[in-house]
Legacy VTK file of the C-alpha trace (Angstrom):
# vtk DataFile Version 3.0
C-alpha trace
ASCII
DATASET POLYDATA
POINTS 416 float
2.588 23.237 25.787
0.282 21.891 23.102
0.755 18.413 21.661
0.547 16.927 18.140
-0.067 13.215 18.640
0.662 10.779 15.785
-0.789 7.273 15.963
1.399 4.851 14.023
5.091 4.914 13.241
4.850 3.155 9.877
5.502 4.912 6.565
2.932 7.704 6.863
3.352 8.419 10.593
7.192 8.489 10.394
7.079 10.871 7.471
4.745 13.217 9.327
6.962 13.175 12.435
9.927 14.229 10.323
8.121 16.900 8.367
6.456 18.473 11.422
9.623 18.304 13.520
11.195 20.728 11.069
8.259 23.042 10.753
6.387 23.569 14.045
7.306 26.094 16.716
9.004 23.876 19.367
8.413 26.420 22.116
4.614 26.036 21.633
4.197 22.476 20.273
5.499 19.039 21.180
5.236 15.985 18.944
4.553 12.482 20.227
4.309 9.301 18.132
2.872 6.006 19.398
3.333 2.582 17.880
3.190 -0.914 19.401
5.897 -2.499 17.250
9.688 -2.022 17.371
10.407 -3.061 13.784
9.810 -0.936 10.683
9.290 -2.973 7.465
9.841 -1.904 3.925
6.582 -3.447 2.823
7.116 -3.322 -0.936
9.941 -5.706 -0.289
7.618 -8.450 0.858
6.825 -9.077 -2.814
10.382 -10.196 -3.515
10.918 -12.500 -0.531
8.970 -15.513 -1.959
11.196 -15.431 -5.086
14.496 -15.228 -3.161
15.297 -11.757 -4.451
15.198 -10.206 -0.966
15.673 -11.790 2.423
13.906 -10.802 5.605
16.950 -8.794 6.690
16.687 -6.630 3.562
13.309 -5.208 4.520
13.507 -4.497 8.253
15.096 -1.843 10.477
14.342 -0.393 13.912
11.570 2.229 13.976
13.547 4.403 16.324
16.198 4.820 13.625
13.773 7.114 11.774
12.103 9.015 14.589
13.784 12.473 14.758
15.366 13.814 17.925
12.941 15.929 19.868
9.966 13.743 19.029
8.702 11.671 21.936
8.324 7.985 20.997
5.992 5.710 22.967
6.077 1.993 22.157
2.575 0.774 23.219
-0.610 -0.524 21.714
-3.585 1.813 21.856
-6.803 0.729 23.487
-9.039 3.635 22.509
-9.223 7.056 20.839
-11.598 9.288 22.777
-12.157 12.026 20.242
-14.647 13.851 22.419
-12.153 14.208 25.233
-9.056 14.665 23.013
-7.042 11.832 24.437
-6.052 8.271 23.640
-5.937 5.421 26.111
-2.936 3.116 25.965
-3.027 -0.616 26.752
-1.803 0.098 30.324
-4.729 2.594 30.647
-2.492 5.621 30.619
-4.140 8.572 28.881
-2.245 10.724 26.390
-3.867 14.090 25.694
-3.647 15.848 22.313
-4.551 19.074 20.677
-4.072 17.773 17.151
-4.345 14.056 16.332
-2.848 12.408 13.202
-4.194 8.949 12.561
-1.654 6.859 10.628
-2.660 3.417 11.847
-2.588 1.798 8.379
-4.458 -1.309 7.335
-3.903 -5.038 7.566
-5.066 -8.269 5.998
-8.018 -10.013 7.602
-8.173 -13.544 6.168
-10.836 -14.631 8.691
-13.323 -12.368 6.958
-13.591 -14.863 4.048
-15.176 -18.176 4.979
-12.795 -21.150 4.662
-9.690 -19.106 3.900
-7.990 -19.895 7.250
-8.658 -23.612 6.912
-5.763 -24.073 4.488
-3.696 -21.190 5.768
0.042 -21.671 5.291
-0.615 -25.184 3.847
-1.963 -24.620 0.358
-3.127 -21.025 0.924
-0.590 -18.224 1.447
-0.310 -14.472 1.592
2.730 -12.314 0.877
1.454 -9.123 2.616
3.117 -10.063 5.923
6.737 -10.907 6.571
5.844 -14.342 7.962
3.572 -15.016 4.976
6.239 -14.033 2.504
8.824 -16.307 4.135
6.450 -19.251 4.353
5.498 -18.793 0.691
9.192 -18.762 -0.279
9.560 -22.261 1.160
6.368 -23.407 -0.600
7.482 -22.091 -3.990
10.923 -23.628 -3.703
9.350 -27.029 -3.218
6.491 -26.612 -5.746
7.117 -28.916 -8.691
3.951 -28.462 -10.678
0.267 -27.721 -10.690
-2.128 -24.763 -10.793
-1.056 -21.561 -9.014
-3.913 -19.105 -8.519
-3.172 -15.479 -7.510
-6.275 -14.065 -6.025
-7.556 -10.627 -5.091
-10.467 -10.801 -2.654
-11.815 -7.266 -2.844
-10.728 -3.653 -3.112
-9.381 -1.518 -1.495
-6.063 -3.170 -0.757
-2.641 -1.977 0.220
-0.535 -1.510 -2.936
-3.151 -2.361 -5.622
-0.527 -3.475 -8.194
1.170 -5.964 -5.896
-0.877 -9.025 -6.821
-0.257 -8.288 -10.510
3.449 -8.014 -9.849
3.323 -11.318 -8.007
1.789 -13.229 -10.949
4.299 -11.708 -13.371
7.204 -12.581 -11.098
5.835 -16.082 -10.663
5.908 -16.538 -14.423
9.602 -15.411 -14.411
10.409 -17.571 -11.357
9.099 -20.789 -12.824
10.476 -20.038 -16.277
13.944 -18.606 -15.620
14.781 -19.806 -12.111
13.125 -23.158 -11.537
12.784 -23.896 -15.288
9.552 -25.820 -14.820
7.070 -23.293 -16.204
5.638 -25.949 -18.550
4.497 -27.814 -15.447
2.781 -24.761 -13.962
-0.644 -23.265 -14.809
-0.872 -19.631 -13.705
-4.191 -17.892 -13.201
-5.111 -14.437 -11.847
-8.559 -14.123 -10.232
-9.999 -10.660 -9.533
-13.347 -9.076 -8.695
-12.490 -6.237 -11.091
-13.655 -6.079 -14.674
-10.039 -6.202 -15.872
-6.454 -6.593 -14.752
-6.423 -3.194 -13.007
-8.767 -0.485 -11.759
-7.855 1.982 -14.551
-8.874 1.053 -18.115
-5.826 2.097 -20.213
-3.469 0.438 -17.731
-5.733 -2.626 -17.571
-5.624 -2.976 -21.357
-1.788 -2.797 -21.439
-1.341 -5.318 -18.635
-4.050 -7.530 -20.106
-1.808 -7.957 -23.162
0.983 -9.191 -20.938
-1.342 -11.914 -19.551
-1.883 -13.125 -23.085
1.797 -13.026 -23.986
2.808 -14.872 -20.842
0.060 -17.553 -21.084
-1.441 -16.413 -17.726
-5.158 -17.036 -17.269
-7.278 -14.043 -16.236
-10.636 -14.490 -14.454
-12.537 -11.252 -13.921
-15.636 -10.245 -11.986
-15.084 -13.067 -9.528
-16.518 -12.100 -6.146
-15.483 -14.828 -3.772
-18.097 -16.254 -1.378
-15.959 -18.863 0.348
-13.018 -21.163 -0.038
-13.393 -24.953 0.033
-9.923 -25.860 1.159
-10.673 -29.612 1.275
-11.515 -29.563 -2.484
-9.093 -26.654 -3.224
-11.694 -24.470 -4.785
-12.529 -20.782 -4.769
-16.322 -20.352 -4.937
-17.996 -17.108 -5.992
-21.370 -15.735 -4.931
-22.773 -16.668 -8.313
-21.407 -20.244 -7.967
-18.437 -20.002 -10.280
-15.558 -22.203 -9.131
-11.791 -21.883 -9.580
-9.592 -24.872 -8.736
-6.090 -24.427 -7.355
-3.165 -26.478 -6.160
-1.535 -23.391 -4.582
-3.541 -20.326 -3.723
-1.716 -17.038 -3.245
-4.335 -14.636 -1.977
-4.669 -11.007 -1.006
-7.328 -11.181 1.719
-9.747 -8.383 2.683
-7.815 -5.347 3.939
-9.237 -3.464 6.899
-8.176 -0.563 9.050
-6.942 -0.944 12.619
-9.206 -2.446 15.245
-8.637 0.632 17.435
-10.588 2.631 14.866
-13.510 0.229 15.228
-13.319 0.284 19.041
-13.290 4.090 18.957
-16.243 4.416 16.630
-14.282 6.467 14.103
-14.402 4.259 11.023
-16.666 2.895 8.302
-17.523 -0.816 7.796
-13.911 -1.567 6.957
-12.494 0.515 9.802
-11.243 3.283 7.497
-11.663 6.796 8.819
-13.998 9.057 6.698
-11.645 11.788 5.527
-11.809 14.810 3.247
-9.991 13.639 0.123
-8.319 17.020 -0.434
-7.460 18.437 2.975
-6.991 15.065 4.740
-8.977 16.355 7.712
-11.296 13.806 9.379
-14.904 14.558 8.498
-16.114 14.114 12.073
-13.522 16.121 14.043
-11.647 19.245 12.903
-8.571 18.550 15.044
-8.111 15.027 13.660
-6.253 14.404 10.436
-5.745 11.095 8.627
-2.905 9.942 6.352
-1.954 6.854 4.461
-3.857 3.582 4.491
-6.025 4.539 7.491
-8.276 6.905 5.489
-11.227 6.104 3.173
-10.156 8.530 0.444
-10.380 7.169 -3.125
-6.610 7.082 -3.669
-4.235 4.128 -3.858
-3.103 2.698 -0.492
0.536 2.963 -1.472
3.730 4.412 -0.022
4.013 7.067 -2.734
0.520 8.320 -1.804
1.581 8.700 1.826
4.662 10.570 0.717
2.691 13.051 -1.331
-0.024 13.352 1.341
2.598 14.124 3.969
3.669 17.258 2.128
0.049 18.442 1.749
-0.908 17.498 5.313
2.076 19.332 6.809
0.906 22.534 5.098
-2.659 22.079 6.344
-1.639 21.380 9.904
0.503 24.549 9.935
-2.545 26.429 8.608
-4.760 24.862 11.282
-2.296 25.902 13.975
-2.344 29.465 12.605
-6.189 29.448 12.443
-6.088 29.798 8.674
-8.173 27.951 5.987
-6.827 24.627 4.858
-5.836 25.594 1.331
-3.381 22.846 0.510
-5.235 20.203 -1.512
-4.173 16.655 -2.177
-5.012 15.680 -5.774
-4.845 11.878 -5.311
-1.375 11.667 -6.792
0.082 8.179 -6.894
2.925 6.571 -8.804
4.360 3.139 -8.624
6.560 0.729 -10.537
4.923 -2.531 -11.615
7.514 -5.300 -11.627
7.026 -7.507 -14.734
9.820 -9.995 -14.217
12.738 -10.634 -16.584
14.431 -7.385 -15.313
11.654 -5.213 -16.633
8.947 -3.030 -14.990
6.230 -0.609 -15.884
5.640 2.799 -14.280
2.311 4.473 -13.712
1.633 8.082 -12.496
-1.915 9.257 -11.942
-4.310 11.107 -9.646
-8.019 11.589 -8.941
-8.636 13.179 -12.321
-6.256 11.479 -14.690
-5.713 7.758 -15.050
-2.310 6.289 -16.059
-1.251 6.984 -19.649
1.960 6.564 -21.659
4.730 9.136 -21.684
7.987 9.906 -19.912
8.728 10.552 -16.223
9.724 12.688 -14.395
11.054 14.906 -17.193
9.095 15.430 -20.418
10.769 13.738 -23.362
13.828 12.855 -21.239
12.495 10.497 -18.628
14.562 8.549 -17.860
11.509 6.430 -16.960
8.807 5.367 -19.435
5.180 5.374 -18.433
3.086 2.275 -19.157
5.939 0.585 -20.934
8.052 -2.334 -19.678
11.686 -1.296 -19.569
14.917 -2.266 -17.791
15.407 1.204 -16.431
11.985 1.082 -14.815
13.053 -2.181 -13.192
16.226 -0.523 -11.894
14.093 2.298 -10.531
11.967 -0.253 -8.771
14.925 -1.922 -7.157
16.521 1.471 -6.216
13.351 2.609 -4.509
14.231 0.682 -1.359
17.209 2.950 -0.763
15.184 6.071 -1.545
12.577 4.866 0.915
14.998 4.316 3.798
17.208 7.353 3.291
14.870 10.004 1.812
11.126 9.356 1.969
10.942 8.167 5.622
13.068 11.136 6.699
10.742 13.561 4.905
13.382 14.709 2.417
11.633 16.052 -0.697
12.381 14.875 -4.213
12.289 18.063 -6.315
11.575 16.353 -9.654
8.575 14.506 -8.186
6.280 17.096 -6.502
3.229 16.262 -4.428
0.858 17.328 -7.191
0.851 15.224 -10.352
2.545 16.856 -13.335
0.742 16.704 -16.645
3.876 17.360 -18.637
5.374 14.335 -20.323
2.070 12.486 -20.436
0.099 11.540 -23.529
-3.162 12.780 -22.102
-4.851 12.654 -25.476
-5.234 8.901 -24.829
-7.881 9.748 -22.303
-10.037 11.371 -24.969
-9.499 8.657 -27.549
-11.132 5.943 -25.456
LINES 1 417
416 0 1 2 3 4 5 6 7 8 9 10 11 12 13 14 15 16 17 18 19 20 21 22 23 24 25 26 27 28 29 30 31 32 33 34 35 36 37 38 39 40 41 42 43 44 45 46 47 48 49 50 51 52 53 54 55 56 57 58 59 60 61 62 63 64 65 66 67 68 69 70 71 72 73 74 75 76 77 78 79 80 81 82 83 84 85 86 87 88 89 90 91 92 93 94 95 96 97 98 99 100 101 102 103 104 105 106 107 108 109 110 111 112 113 114 115 116 117 118 119 120 121 122 123 124 125 126 127 128 129 130 131 132 133 134 135 136 137 138 139 140 141 142 143 144 145 146 147 148 149 150 151 152 153 154 155 156 157 158 159 160 161 162 163 164 165 166 167 168 169 170 171 172 173 174 175 176 177 178 179 180 181 182 183 184 185 186 187 188 189 190 191 192 193 194 195 196 197 198 199 200 201 202 203 204 205 206 207 208 209 210 211 212 213 214 215 216 217 218 219 220 221 222 223 224 225 226 227 228 229 230 231 232 233 234 235 236 237 238 239 240 241 242 243 244 245 246 247 248 249 250 251 252 253 254 255 256 257 258 259 260 261 262 263 264 265 266 267 268 269 270 271 272 273 274 275 276 277 278 279 280 281 282 283 284 285 286 287 288 289 290 291 292 293 294 295 296 297 298 299 300 301 302 303 304 305 306 307 308 309 310 311 312 313 314 315 316 317 318 319 320 321 322 323 324 325 326 327 328 329 330 331 332 333 334 335 336 337 338 339 340 341 342 343 344 345 346 347 348 349 350 351 352 353 354 355 356 357 358 359 360 361 362 363 364 365 366 367 368 369 370 371 372 373 374 375 376 377 378 379 380 381 382 383 384 385 386 387 388 389 390 391 392 393 394 395 396 397 398 399 400 401 402 403 404 405 406 407 408 409 410 411 412 413 414 415
């Protein structure tokens, strides 16, 4: 029997296991998924832990709860992918052969890649991209009485590109409405980008919120090192940003097994065809989610849309047919703004976020690039959709894999 082997039982890998389990011929193909960790985290929930909105228990379940019956699950770390011999080597040196490999190994923060960042780690420097980091930051914020809070993006790409923006907006709400000491807090957002976000129209809209909330915005800041003794961020062109509390998004890199296996670029992301999701170096290897180098957001919605496309292409590959299903870079995400409001953006490779209604033209109920309460409710409801629909590979008919143009004010793109 031939084997489809999935590396990683996070968001993308679990979705693929569920999709393929329904579609492949079980008399000819088996499916195996490998992951070293027992716990599955709802990673968008990490954002809410520092502010006491979610607890750790709200964002974690067992990975095996979402692996379908009939799919073999191996809990082990992976030592090596031998793409020439079509097998992977586990940490116990056992070899697992495959006919088709799906790499869904994700990405992770690597704070040690920035000089000085680890020196103040979990003292005056915190992340919220890990469960431990989010919990430690919660304790720090609860005891923070005043000073300068800097939210810092080291470099792109990162997992969930809007998360640091959401953090600074929620921090404004937290100190204003919850701790009621906002007048004692200076908030500043520091980014290597030329604006608040990677896409211009969205950046302009969010930039207005910075002004309204009295949040400082430092752009084009490419950090060289952190001087934790003086509490300074220092850029390559010798700009300096002081902080009392630094909340940073460190460099994101792909899994070390990709580096060990010689399959990645300088950041350990696998070179991948941005439309078919087939690895560029090996035709029987496919890549999904944060593990690839495609120019799409590293976000859960992207993995969801990719999974539908990749399932079609793997079925075509099995049938020796051309890979005709094309991923268009579709991404959508809510941007929490605090005060029970959120924005929503929906975009792809070709079209950047614009205003409009989603998912139904003129009806919504969600508004694009506009802060509304119903968008906030959608953001909070997404956790349940994630656990009970997306991970299980259940399609959402009103939100197809390809971005819909209807309901969007696309004329904004031509008025720039």
